[in-house]
N, C-alpha and C positions, 0 to 999 in steps of 0.2 A: 561866318565864314557865310557870304552870298552865290547863288547859282551862278553869277558872272565868274568867278572864280573856280567854280568845279571844273577838275579835269574829265574829259569829254571821255565817255565809254567808249570800247574800243568798236564798238560796234556800228557806228557813224561818226561821222564830222558834223560838229555843228557851226552853222552860218547864221548872218544880223541881217533881217530885213526891217526897213523902217517904214508903216502904216502907221499915218496921220500921228505922226510926231511919237509914236512910241516904238520901243523894239521888239520886234518877235523873234522869238528863236525858231529854227527851223534846219531842217536836213535834207541833202539830196542823197540817192544814192543809185548808181547802176543806169542802164539806158534801156530804152525801148516804151512802150506804151506807158501810158501814168500811172501811179497808183498813189491815193494818199489817204493815209493813216491819221485819224484823230481820234486823240486820247477821251476819257473820260473824265467825272469829277475828282479833283484833286489830283491827277495822273500828270504824265509829260512826255515827252517823247522816249523816255528811257523804258518806260512800259513797254514799246515796240522793239526793246532791245534782242529780243528772240526772233522778231518775224523779219526785220528790216533787212539782213543780211541776204538770210536765205530768199527772200520776192525779188531782191537786186540781182541776187545770182542766178535765178530762174529766167532773166530778162525783162525786167520790168524797170522803170526808173520812179522809183519810191522814195514820195516824199513826206515828212512828217515834220510838225508843227507844235508848238508850245501854244495853245491858245491864251490870246491877253487876262493874265490874271494869274496864268499858272507856270511852272516849270520855271524855264531861264528867263521866259518872255516879262515885259515889265509889266508891273502892279500897281495901276492907278487907281484914284478913287472916283468910281462911275458908279453909275447903275447898270450891273450886268445884267445881259438876259440873252436868250439863243438867239435873238436877232442880232443882237450887237456881233455874236461871233460868225454868222451866218454871213454878217457882210464883210465880215476879216477874210470869212474862207472864200468868198465871192472875188474879193480884190486880191487875195494871195493866188489864187487863179488866173485872173484877169493880166498880171502881172508875171508871174514866175511857169505856167504852163502853159494855156492858151489853146488846148485840146482838147476833146473831151476824156475825160480820168475816170476813172474807177474810185467810188468813194470808200474805205475800208473803217468804220466806226467801232467803238466800246460803248455802251453804256450814252451815256448823252451826245457823246461823239456817234452812234449808232442814229440817234434824232437826228443831228444835225444832218448826217448826209441823205437822210430822208428828207427834209426839209430842202436841202441843193436838189433833189432828182424832182422834187416839185415846182420850185418857185424858178429854178435855172436849166432846165431840160438841155442846153445846149452844151454845158460845162459838163455833163455826168453820163456818162455811156453806162453806167449802173452802179451795184453798194453792193457792199457784203456789211450785214448789219449782225453785231456781235452781241448777243443778251441787250438789245434795245432797251432804252429808258423812257418810259411812258409820259415825260415832263421831264423841265429843270427840277420842279420841285412837286410833291403830292397837291390835286388839287383838294379842296376842302370837302367835296362831295367822296371822296377814295377815303375819308377817314370818319372811324365811328365818332361820335362825340367826343367822350373824355380824350381820346388820342388828338383829334384836331385842336380843343383846348389848350395840350400839352405843347404842340408843336407849334401853336400861336404863342403861348407865352416865353419859349423856348427861342423864336424867331428877333422878339423883340429884347430877351435880354441880352441875345447875342451882338444885337446892334448898338446895347448901351455904351456911352462912353467907359463907364466907369465899370461895368461888370465885363463887357464885350471880351477887352482885352487877356483878363484872367480866364473865364471860361475858354477861350482860343488858346490859351496856355497849355490848358488841361487838354483840350480836343487834341494837340501837335506832338504833344508827347509820345516817344518813340514805344513805348509801352503800351500805350493807347493806340499806336496806329497798328500794333503788331494785333493787340486783341481784336481790331477791327476789322482786319483782314485775316483774323481765324475765323470770324463771321462768314466771310463770304469766300475763301478759298478752302475747297473741301479737301486737297492736298496739302499739307501745313508745311510741307518741304520745298514748296514752291515760295514759302515765303523767307525769303532771306534777307542779309542785313543789307545789301545793295537793293532791294526792293523796296524795303523800308526807307532810306536814306533819298531812295527817286521820291518820296513825297515828304518828306521829311525836312529837307536842304530846302526847297521850294518857300517853307513855311516860315523860314529864319529873314526872307527878305523883307523891306521895310513894305508897306502896306500891305503884306499879306492877310491880315486880320480883318481889315475892310473889305478887301475881296470876298473874304468866306462871308461875312454879315451881311455882305450884297446880294451875294448869290444863293443865300439861304431864305434871303425876301425876295427874290426875283418872281416874276409871273412864272408859271409852269410853261408857259409858250403852246405851239399846237401841240396836238395830240397824233400817234400814227394812224388812227382812225379816220381823223380829219386828212391826212395828206395822204395814206393810201390812192383815193380816188384820183388822185392827179399823176399818179406816177405810173410812166410805161415803161419805165427802162427794165431789165432784167436783174436779177435780186438773189442772193445766196443768204441765206437767214441760217447763223450759227448760235446755238443756245445751251449753255450749260445748264444741265436739266436739275443740281442743285443748288441753284441760286436764291438765297432768300430774299435779295431785293428785287429783282424783278424776276419771281416765282416761274415755270413752264405755264402755267395757266395764262401767264400775261403773254406768253405765243401763241395762243386760240389764233386770233386774226391772221399772222404768218401760216400757220398751219392750213390754216381753211383755204388760204389764197393759193400755197401751194398745191392744195388737192383739184383745185377749181383751174388753175393755169401750171398746170407742171414744166411746162416747156420755156415759161418764164421768169418763176418762182421755183428754189428748191430750198427747201427746210432741214437742216440736219443739227440732230440732238445729241451733245456728247455728255454718256453717264458718268456720273462722279464729277462733274465740274460745275466750279462757281459762277460768280461773277463775270469772273475774266477769264476765259478759257482759253485766249490769245497767249496768256503769258503762265496759264497752271500747264495745260498740256499745247506747247508751239506747235510742236511737233507733229499733231493732228489738226489742228487750225490752220498751220500753214501749206498742209497736203490737202486739205478741204477747198482752200482758196484754191492754189496752183490748178488744182481738176477742175473745179468750178469755172476760173479763167479761160483752159484749153477748151473746155468744151462749149462756154460759149463761141469762141473763135471757130471750132470747126464746127458749129453749129447753123442754123439758121437764123441766130441773132448774133450780129457782128459787133464785138467790145471793142 
């Protein structure tokens, strides 16, 4: 079964948009000021299933889309990069939204949100960064020599026409997905069969293995430290403190900025939450987002 055949989750209705000849799956719900939700690596629109209806019912027009290569979007054999997805998001905004939006991203989606704020300030009114990634992949200098060698060797094997498909089959097994999620979700009761399927089912689509290999060998892209000096819009930083992938130490840049510019930048840490607090503790994250949006609209900074 491919993702094109899946029944839609009740929290959103899927639509298709054509971009450069490829089909991009997206959804839109509600009316009002636009919010754009951007998922992380391996995820899809469904990862926002507990956020979309709440944000929409609060008076916002909520967009979410599956990045090219993920979810229900096409999975062509390309050189994937943050720049490619930034172009996709820019064109989606130009055609579908056309007014300043608040971008809400998790992990790589948060880094993409930061790129949009820095590179396209006219389209971005602000952003909510949820456990923002430092790059699409680790930079060599971020890894010690043994791990640097291991990761380099694994990337070569994943790209191999002979071994790549075999390795991908192991990675995408439901039991392996569950095991990986148990590392990054502190509350294991949030790891439901529905969540497993959101990640597993797109991996069955033609081209998924090549997408996986391309992304693992892609350049890391710009770092948050490089982008932040060019960002002037208001920010809400949400961080799951128990995240092993982007530990709280990685939030130092944002914490310092919140101390220096408290009117523009707010930092909120969530205890006992992992890499995806919007899905692990959706009620808490939804309340934080809505309270921040309300404070910006009533304060000196207008979103």
